Each structure stands twice: as structure tokens, then as C-alpha cells.
C-alpha positions in Angstrom: 5.6 -1.6 6.4 5.5 -3.5 9.7 7.6 -0.9 11.5 6.9 2.0 13.8 6.2 5.3 12.0 9.2 7.5 12.1 8.6 11.2 11.5 12.2 11.9 10.6 12.2 9.1 7.9 8.8 10.3 6.6 10.2 13.8 6.2 13.3 12.6 4.5 11.4 10.4 2.0 8.8 13.2 1.3 11.6 15.7 0.6 13.9 13.3 -1.3 11.1 12.1 -3.6 8.9 15.1 -4.3 6.9 13.5 -7.1 6.3 10.1 -5.5 3.0 9.2 -3.9 3.1 8.3 -0.2 1.0 5.2 0.3 -0.6 4.1 3.6 1.4 6.4 5.9 0.8 5.8 9.6 -0.5 9.2 10.7 0.3 9.8 14.3 0.6 13.0 16.4 4.3 13.0 15.3 4.0 12.1 11.6 0.8 14.0 10.7 2.5 17.5 11.0 5.5 16.3 9.0 3.2 15.0 6.2 0.5 17.7 6.2 2.2 19.7 3.4 2.3 16.5 1.3 -1.3 15.4 1.7 -2.0 15.8 -2.0 0.6 13.0 -2.5 -0.8 10.7 0.2 -2.8 7.7 -1.2 -4.4 4.8 0.5 -4.4 1.1 -0.3 -4.6 -1.5 2.4 -7.5 0.1 4.4 -9.8 0.5 1.3 -12.5 -2.1 1.2 -15.6 0.0 0.7 -17.0 3.5 0.4 -17.3 3.7 4.2 -13.5 3.1 4.4 -13.0 6.0 2.0 -15.2 8.3 4.1 -13.4 7.2 7.3 -10.0 8.4 6.0 -8.5 11.3 8.1 -8.9 13.7 5.1 -10.4 13.5 1.6 -7.9 11.6 -0.6 -6.7 12.8 -4.0 -6.1 9.2 -5.2 -6.5 5.6 -4.1 -5.1 2.2 -4.9 -8.0 -0.2 -5.6 -7.5 -3.9 -5.1 -10.8 -5.3 -6.4 -10.5 -8.5 -4.5 -10.7 -6.6 -1.2 -14.2 -5.2 -1.9 -15.9 -8.6 -1.5 -18.6 -8.0 -4.1 -18.8 -6.4 -7.5 -21.5 -4.1 -6.2 -19.3 -2.8 -3.4 -16.4 -2.3 -5.9 -18.6 -0.4 -8.4 -20.1 1.8 -5.6 -16.5 2.7 -4.7 -15.7 3.6 -8.3 -18.8 5.7 -8.5 -18.0 7.5 -5.2 -14.5 8.3 -6.5 -15.7 9.6 -9.8 -18.4 11.7 -8.2 -15.8 13.2 -5.7 -12.9 13.6 -8.2 -10.7 11.0 -6.5 -8.2 9.3 -8.8 -7.7 5.6 -8.8 -4.9 3.2 -9.8 -4.7 -0.5 -9.4 -2.5 -3.5 -8.8 0.3 -4.4 -6.5 -0.8 -7.8 -5.3 0.6 -9.5 -8.4 -2.8 -10.9 -9.2 -2.8 -14.3 -10.7 -5.2 -16.4 -12.7 -8.7 -14.8 -13.2 -7.8 -12.0 -10.8 -5.1 -10.7 -13.1 -7.5 -10.5 -16.1 -10.2 -8.9 -14.0 -8.0 -6.1 -12.6 -6.6 -5.5 -16.1 -10.1 -5.1 -17.5 -11.2 -2.8 -14.7 -8.1 -0.7 -15.1 -8.6 -0.5 -18.9 -12.2 0.7 -18.3 -12.0 2.9 -15.2 -8.4 4.2 -15.0 -6.3 3.4 -18.0 -4.1 6.5 -17.9 -2.9 6.1 -14.3 0.3 4.3 -13.2 -1.4 0.9 -12.8 0.6 -2.1 -11.7 -1.5 -4.5 -13.8 0.7 -5.3 -16.8 -0.2 -8.4 -18.8 1.6 -11.5 -17.5 3.9 -11.7 -20.5 5.9 -8.8 -19.0 6.9 -11.0 -16.1 8.7 -13.5 -18.4 12.5 -13.5 -18.1 12.6 -12.6 -21.8 9.3 -10.8 -22.7 8.1 -11.4 -26.2 7.7 -8.6 -28.7 4.2 -7.3 -29.4 2.9 -7.2 -25.8 0.1 -4.7 -25.3 1.3 -1.2 -24.4 -0.1 1.2 -21.8 -2.8 2.3 -21.5 -4.5 -1.0 -22.0 -7.4 -0.8 -24.4 -10.6 -2.4 -23.0 -10.7 -5.9 -24.5 -13.5 -8.0 -23.0 -12.9 -11.7 -22.9 -15.2 -13.9 -24.9 -16.2 -15.6 -21.7 -16.2 -14.4 -18.1 -15.3 -11.0 -16.7 -11.7 -10.3 -17.5 -9.4 -8.6 -20.0 -9.2 -10.6 -23.3 -6.6 -13.2 -23.8 
């Protein structure tokens, strides 16, 4: 991030980590040929804010990282979920270390729409220096809160 795309580095990383996803690569005339064989592992995160962003990608994605806060409205988010389901595009979530209501919301969305993917939305208790026993295990079971739109307390 925040550095020029290096086709040699991209090739080394793609070869060294053959099962890892490659998130938000900078595709240039130099890097695209290097990554073409790895397109099934390329996923997008930062540029995804709407269905139109998904459609504008340089090739159809296999999977995307959804940050619900980036979509602006619940409608736009649900339209993107629907588009992905209709087009067999996988989804995973997290990575912004959501706090407060945002954490419960992304956990609830992940538990409903993509519970079996490698989400980065663990309940806050996992971030304690000494996590307590009995924390929920993956995949999170949908647990609506008694009030508001978020995963239950």
C-alpha cells in the first residue's frame, strides 16, 4: 500500500504464497501480465462502494471484501450483496477494526451473508490481552440484538 506497483514483487508474492488472496493489486501494463495467472485469487476491497464499482472492475471478481460502512446506505449494501449472490461472487468482511455499533453490524451481516468465509470480524473479546473462555466460535451464528441492527451482545 502507498507504494508503486512492482511486477517483480507481485510475482514473488504470488508464487511464495500460492493459497493467499491478493487484495487490491495495482494493475498496470507491467503488473497485469504477472498477475493474469492468479486472477482467481485477486480480490478487491478499497474500491468497492457499490454495484457499479463491482461492474467497473477490470475483470469479474471471484471474491470481494465488503466494508458495509463504505456503501453509504443499507439499500446500496443489500444491492451489492444481491449482485454478488446472483453472480457467484464470494464475500468476506472486516479489516477496518470496526468499533462500537459498526462492529456489531458487520458481525451480524457476516453471520447472515457469509459466515463460512475468512471474515475479520471476531467479537471484541478476542482483542483482549487475555481473552476469556467461552467466546463465540466461527462461524458466528446469527444472533440479532434485542434493539438495533447488530449482532447480539
